[in-house]
N, C-alpha and C positions, 0 to 999 in steps of 0.2 A: 306926271309924278316926278318929284324931285328926288334924285339919288346922289348922295355925296359919300364917297368912301364907305360904302356898305350900309349907310343909314338911309332910311326912307322918310321923306317929308310926310308929315301927317296932316290930316284934315280934322282930327278930333280935338286938337288943342293940346295934346300931350306931347312930350318930347319925342324926337324921332325914334322909330323902331330900328333896332339893329339886327341884321341877319334874317329879316323877314320878307325880303324882296320876292322870294319865290312864292310864298303863300299869298302875298298881296297882288302879284301879277295874276295868279289863278283866280283870286276873288274878284279882281277888276273884270276879268273875262266873264265870270258868272254874272256879275252885275250888268254888263253890256248885254248878255243874253236875256236877262230879266227885262231890261228896257225895251228889248225887241219882242217881248211877249212870251218868252219861254221861262218856265219855272225851273228852279235848280236848288241844290242843297250843298251847303258847305259844311262839312263835318270837321270840327276841330277836336282833337283828342290828345291826351298825353298826361304826363305826371303833373301833380299839383305844383303850382308855382312857376311853370315854364312860360306863362304869358298868354294863355288861350283867351282869357277875358280881355286883355289889352288888345290883342289882334282883332277880336270881334268888335270891340269899340271902334277901332279904326275902320273896319269894313262897314259897320253901320253908318259911320260918318260919311262914307263914300257912296252910300246907297240912295242917292237922289232918285226919286221916282220908283223905288222898289220897297216892298214890305220886308222887314227883317224880323224874324221870330227867333227868340232865344230860348233854349232849354238847358237845363242842367241835370246832371246825374252824378251818382257817386257809387263807389264800389261797396257792396254790402258783404262783409266777410261771412255772413250766415247763408248767403245764396249758394246753392250747389253749383259746381262747375259744369 
């Protein structure tokens, strides 16, 4: 992984990710486990517009030999707490 001044080189063809080294290091560890035959789950959550889809695109691009399933959800204000 290329890291320069807080930006992480990407495999997805997008510009470098800034400030996402921690999540990408964890994702790379999960992908290594996957390649070793262990299933795992990476759960990305947060407010709209913070880059969850962009991070997932990068993780999927790094997932050689692994199956990546994506799901989406949204908050329904009519759902009881």
